[in-house]
C-alpha positions as CSV (number, residue, x, y, z in Angstrom):
1,M,49.9,-72.2,-2.7
2,P,48.2,-68.9,-1.9
3,D,48.7,-67.4,1.5
4,P,45.3,-67.7,3.3
5,S,46.1,-64.7,5.5
6,R,46.1,-62.5,2.3
7,D,42.6,-63.6,1.2
8,P,40.6,-60.4,0.4
9,S,37.5,-61.6,2.2
10,R,39.6,-62.4,5.3
11,L,41.2,-58.9,5.1
12,E,37.8,-57.3,4.9
13,M,36.5,-59.2,7.9
14,E,39.6,-58.3,9.9
15,A,39.1,-54.6,9.0
16,T,35.4,-54.7,10.0
17,L,36.2,-56.4,13.2
18,S,38.9,-53.9,14.0
19,E,36.4,-51.1,13.5
20,N,33.9,-52.8,15.8
21,V,36.5,-53.5,18.5
22,S,37.6,-49.8,18.5
23,S,34.0,-48.8,19.3
24,I,33.7,-51.1,22.4
25,P,33.7,-49.1,25.6
26,G,36.2,-50.5,28.1
27,P,38.4,-53.5,27.8
28,L,38.1,-56.1,25.0
29,P,36.1,-59.1,26.1
30,A,38.2,-62.2,26.3
31,R,35.5,-64.2,24.5
32,M,35.9,-61.9,21.5
33,L,39.6,-62.4,21.4
34,N,39.1,-66.2,21.7
35,E,36.6,-66.3,18.8
36,F,38.9,-64.2,16.7
37,V,41.9,-66.6,17.2
38,Y,39.7,-69.7,16.9
39,C,37.7,-68.8,13.8
40,L,37.7,-65.3,12.2
41,R,34.4,-66.1,10.4
42,L,32.7,-67.1,13.6
43,A,34.0,-63.9,15.3
44,Y,32.7,-61.8,12.4
45,L,29.3,-63.5,12.5
46,M,29.0,-63.0,16.3
47,W,30.5,-59.6,16.9
48,V,29.7,-57.8,13.6
49,Q,26.6,-59.4,12.2
50,G,25.2,-60.1,15.7
51,E,24.3,-63.7,14.7
52,W,24.2,-66.1,17.6
53,A,22.7,-69.6,17.8
54,E,21.7,-70.7,21.2
55,S,22.6,-74.2,22.4
56,A,21.4,-76.1,25.4
57,D,24.6,-75.1,27.2
58,T,24.2,-71.4,26.5
59,V,20.6,-71.4,27.5
60,D,21.5,-73.2,30.8
61,G,24.4,-70.8,31.4
62,K,22.0,-67.8,31.0
63,F,19.6,-69.4,33.5
64,Q,22.4,-70.2,36.0
65,H,23.7,-66.6,35.8
66,R,20.4,-64.8,35.9
67,R,20.9,-63.4,39.4
68,V,24.5,-62.4,38.8
69,N,23.5,-60.5,35.7
70,Q,20.7,-58.5,37.4
71,E,21.0,-54.9,38.3
72,P,22.3,-54.4,41.9
73,T,19.2,-52.4,42.9
74,R,17.0,-55.3,41.8
75,R,19.1,-57.8,43.7
76,K,18.8,-55.7,46.8
77,A,15.0,-55.5,46.5
78,E,14.8,-59.2,46.1
79,A,17.1,-59.8,49.1
80,A,14.9,-57.5,51.2
81,E,11.7,-59.3,50.1
82,Q,13.3,-62.7,50.9
83,A,14.5,-61.5,54.4
84,E,11.0,-60.2,55.1
85,E,9.4,-63.5,54.1
86,E,11.9,-65.4,56.3
87,R,10.9,-63.3,59.3
88,E,7.2,-64.2,58.9
């Protein structure tokens, strides 16, 4: 039986992922490592091809984290507006 880790398409995907990982500024995202271990093809599609299919959970997660992901200056401005409204 052939060794699946020696499949040419797998080796090509691994090489491409390695090139992309080396261009990431800062630490490697844990999610990227998880996708690589879970399914190399999925990691390739997400991190190299940029393909991503939203699900109800990911849409909800984006909505729930919208304030956390804002720029700090924008959050400060919103907090100041909210404080002003509460004083009125």
